[in-house]
C-alpha positions in Angstrom: -11.4 12.8 38.6 -10.5 13.4 35.1 -7.7 14.8 34.0 -6.7 16.7 30.6 -4.3 17.7 28.6 -5.0 19.9 25.3 -2.0 20.5 23.0 -2.1 22.5 19.6 1.2 21.9 17.4 1.2 25.3 14.7 2.0 22.9 11.4 2.4 23.7 7.5 -0.4 22.0 6.4 1.8 19.4 4.7 3.2 18.4 8.0 0.0 18.6 10.0 -1.5 16.2 7.5 1.8 13.3 7.6 1.9 13.2 11.0 -2.3 13.2 11.5 -2.0 10.2 9.1 0.8 8.7 10.7 -0.6 8.8 14.4 -4.3 8.1 13.7 -3.8 4.2 14.3 -2.6 4.8 17.8 -5.1 7.2 18.4 -7.5 4.3 17.3 -6.0 1.7 19.5 -4.8 3.5 23.0 -3.3 0.2 24.8 -4.4 1.6 27.9 -7.8 1.6 29.7 -7.1 4.1 31.8 -6.4 7.2 29.3 -8.2 8.3 25.8 -6.4 10.4 22.8 -7.9 12.6 20.1 -6.2 13.5 17.4 -7.6 16.9 15.1 -6.6 17.9 11.8 -6.7 21.7 11.9 -6.4 24.1 8.7 -2.9 25.5 11.0 -1.9 22.3 12.7 -2.8 19.4 14.9 -5.0 19.2 18.0 -4.0 16.2 20.7 -6.3 15.8 23.6 -5.4 13.2 26.6 -8.0 12.5 29.0 -7.0 10.0 32.1 -8.6 8.6 35.3 -5.6 9.8 37.0 -2.2 12.0 36.4 -0.1 9.0 36.2 -1.8 7.7 32.9 -1.8 11.4 31.4 1.9 11.6 31.9 2.5 8.4 30.3 -0.1 9.1 27.2 1.5 12.4 26.8 4.9 11.5 26.8 4.2 8.9 24.1 2.2 10.8 21.9 4.4 13.5 22.0 7.3 11.2 21.7 5.3 9.8 18.5 5.2 13.3 16.7 8.6 14.6 17.9 9.8 10.9 16.1 7.5 11.4 12.4 8.6 15.3 12.6 12.6 14.2 12.6 11.8 12.0 9.9 9.8 13.9 7.5 12.1 17.3 8.4 15.5 14.9 7.7 14.2 14.3 3.9 
């Protein structure tokens, strides 16, 4: 069985671009064999798609990437 999660973040163009660039290296090198991540930059935000072999891997990957996104947003919004 494969577990999937899609999260769309409605963001401004500049914030979306910054987050996309910040997360791209992490997306290309996900440390788990049990999960895969895709990130898509769109005009009105970012689509984060996670697929995992089991719910534990899905939860771990989603927590990690949502925390990455939160960290980047907090950083750019505090400038």
